[in-house]
C-alpha positions in Angstrom: -18.3 -0.8 20.3 -15.0 -2.7 20.1 -11.9 -0.6 19.9 -9.8 -1.1 16.7 -6.7 -3.3 17.2 -3.4 -1.6 17.3 -1.0 -2.3 14.4 0.7 -5.7 14.5 4.5 -6.1 14.2 5.7 -9.5 13.1 9.1 -10.2 14.7 11.2 -13.0 13.1 14.4 -14.0 14.8 15.7 -17.5 15.8 17.3 -16.1 19.0 14.8 -16.3 21.8 16.5 -13.7 24.0 16.5 -11.2 21.1 12.8 -11.9 20.4 11.8 -11.4 24.0 13.8 -8.2 24.3 12.6 -6.7 21.1 9.0 -7.7 21.7 9.0 -6.0 25.1 10.6 -2.9 23.6 8.1 -2.7 20.7 5.1 -3.2 23.0 6.1 -0.1 25.0 4.8 2.2 22.2 1.4 0.5 22.0 2.2 -1.9 19.1 1.2 -5.5 19.2 3.9 -8.0 18.5 3.8 -11.5 17.0 7.1 -13.3 17.6 8.3 -16.0 15.2 11.3 -18.3 15.6 10.9 -20.1 12.3 10.7 -18.0 9.0 9.1 -20.9 7.1 6.2 -21.1 9.5 5.9 -17.3 9.4 5.7 -17.3 5.6 3.0 -20.0 5.6 0.7 -18.6 8.3 1.2 -14.9 9.1 -1.7 -12.5 8.7 -1.2 -10.7 5.4 -4.2 -8.5 5.9 -3.1 -6.9 9.1 -1.8 -3.3 9.4 1.7 -3.1 10.7 5.3 -4.1 9.7 7.8 -6.9 9.7 11.0 -7.0 11.7 13.3 -9.6 10.1 16.7 -11.0 11.1 19.1 -11.6 8.2 21.0 -14.6 9.5 18.8 -17.5 10.5 19.3 -21.3 10.1 17.6 -23.0 7.2 16.5 -19.9 5.3 18.0 -16.4 5.4 16.2 -13.2 6.0 17.1 -12.0 2.6 15.5 -15.0 1.0 12.4 -14.4 3.1 12.4 -10.8 1.9 12.6 -11.9 -1.7 9.6 -14.3 -1.1 7.6 -11.5 0.5 8.3 -9.3 -2.6 7.3 -12.1 -5.0 4.1 -12.6 -3.1 3.3 -8.9 -3.2 3.1 -8.6 0.6 2.7 -4.9 1.4 3.8 -4.7 5.0 7.0 -2.7 5.3 10.1 -4.8 6.3 12.8 -3.7 8.6 15.9 -5.9 8.4 18.2 -6.6 11.3 21.7 -8.1 11.2 24.6 -8.5 13.5 27.1 -8.7 10.7 26.1 -6.3 7.9 27.9 -5.6 4.7 27.4 -3.0 2.0 26.4 -5.7 -0.5 23.9 -7.1 2.0 22.4 -3.7 2.7 22.2 -2.9 -1.0 20.5 -6.2 -1.8 18.0 -5.7 1.1 16.9 -2.2 -0.2 16.8 -3.5 -3.8 14.3 -6.2 -2.6 12.1 -3.6 -1.0 13.3 -3.3 2.6 12.1 -0.2 4.4 15.1 0.0 6.7 18.3 -1.9 7.4 19.6 -1.8 11.0 22.6 -3.4 12.7 22.6 -5.2 16.0 22.8 -4.3 18.8 19.9 -2.2 17.6 19.5 1.3 19.0 16.1 1.3 20.7 15.0 4.7 19.6 16.1 4.2 16.0 14.1 0.9 15.8 11.0 2.4 17.3 11.2 5.4 15.0 11.6 3.1 12.0 8.7 1.0 13.0 6.4 4.0 13.6 7.3 5.4 10.3 6.7 2.1 8.6 3.3 1.7 10.2 2.2 5.2 9.1 3.4 4.5 5.6 1.5 1.2 5.6 -1.7 2.8 6.7 -1.4 5.5 4.0 -0.7 2.8 1.4 -3.7 0.8 2.3 -5.9 3.9 2.3 -4.6 4.8 -1.2 -5.2 1.3 -2.5 -8.8 1.3 -1.0 -9.5 4.7 -2.7 -8.2 3.4 -6.0 -10.4 0.3 -5.8 -13.5 2.5 -5.1 -12.6 4.8 -8.0 -12.3 1.9 -10.4 -15.6 0.4 -9.2 -17.4 3.7 -9.7 -15.8 4.1 -13.2 -17.0 0.6 -14.2 -20.6 1.7 -13.5 -20.5 4.3 -16.4 -22.2 3.5 -19.7 -20.1 3.6 -22.9 -21.5 7.0 -23.8 -20.8 8.4 -20.3 -17.2 7.3 -20.6 -17.0 9.1 -23.9 -18.3 12.3 -22.3 -16.0 11.9 -19.4 -13.0 11.5 -21.7 -14.0 14.8 -23.5 -14.6 16.6 -20.2 -11.1 15.6 -19.0 -9.7 16.8 -22.3 -11.0 20.3 -21.5 -14.0 20.5 -23.9 -17.1 22.5 -23.0 -20.6 21.0 -23.2 -21.2 22.6 -26.6 -17.9 21.3 -28.0 -18.7 17.8 -26.6 -22.1 18.0 -28.2 -20.6 18.8 -31.6 -18.0 16.1 -31.3 -20.7 13.5 -30.5 -23.4 15.0 -32.7 -25.9 15.5 -29.9 -27.4 18.6 -28.2 -25.6 20.4 -25.3 -28.7 19.6 -23.2 -28.1 15.9 -23.7 -24.4 16.4 -22.7 -25.6 18.2 -19.6 -27.7 15.2 -18.7 -24.8 12.7 -19.3 -22.6 15.0 -17.3 -25.0 15.1 -14.4 -25.4 11.3 -14.5 -21.7 10.6 -14.5 -21.0 13.1 -11.7 -23.7 11.3 -9.6 -22.3 7.8 -10.4 -18.8 8.9 -9.6 -19.9 10.8 -6.5 -18.0 13.9 -7.7 -19.2 17.4 -7.1 -16.3 19.4 -8.6 -14.5 19.4 -12.0 -11.1 19.5 -10.5 -11.9 16.4 -8.4 -13.1 14.6 -11.5 -9.9 15.3 -13.4 -7.7 14.4 -10.4 -9.4 11.1 -9.7 -10.4 9.9 -13.2 -8.0 11.3 -15.8 -5.6 8.3 -15.4 -8.5 5.8 -15.8 -9.6 7.6 -19.0 -6.1 7.4 -20.4 -6.0 3.6 -19.5 -9.4 3.1 -21.2 -8.2 5.0 -24.3 -5.0 3.0 -24.5 -6.6 -0.4 -24.1 
């Protein structure tokens, strides 16, 4: 079986010597590196589905790193971005963080600090993708419920017993038990606490819609 690929770091800097040096450094901790000398080409072609992070120089000819960062934010790119600059200012730092940068480091970059920032960013990206995947699965399962099952789920989440739900819906508690068993099976849930934790927010969304 093929081993999973290591996380991919996109490295955007117009200085070839800096790219080569940082690429070598990053590869020492087992991360793959994709160097880019042109930010426009990067924006047009980089792999948005890969797990990893982006290392982005602020000052580049043609288009600044901050403009690239703004574009990534507009496009909802979820890879964390670490900004590098040789001439940082407070305003520049503030703008970078406001636009979603994970870290802002000044050149010459401290090796350990950069590697630590990258490893933290990669961990956060993995966790973010896992949460997003779990959320998609939760929504897909919720969409399988019938209208009546959603009603029952909403009342369960509200804390009502089977008898109370039966009275509210004018059906027998045995019928509610059947609906309850069906929705637990469809949602692949085996505990009430898990049901509330995963689906209470979706019930609230459905009710508000």
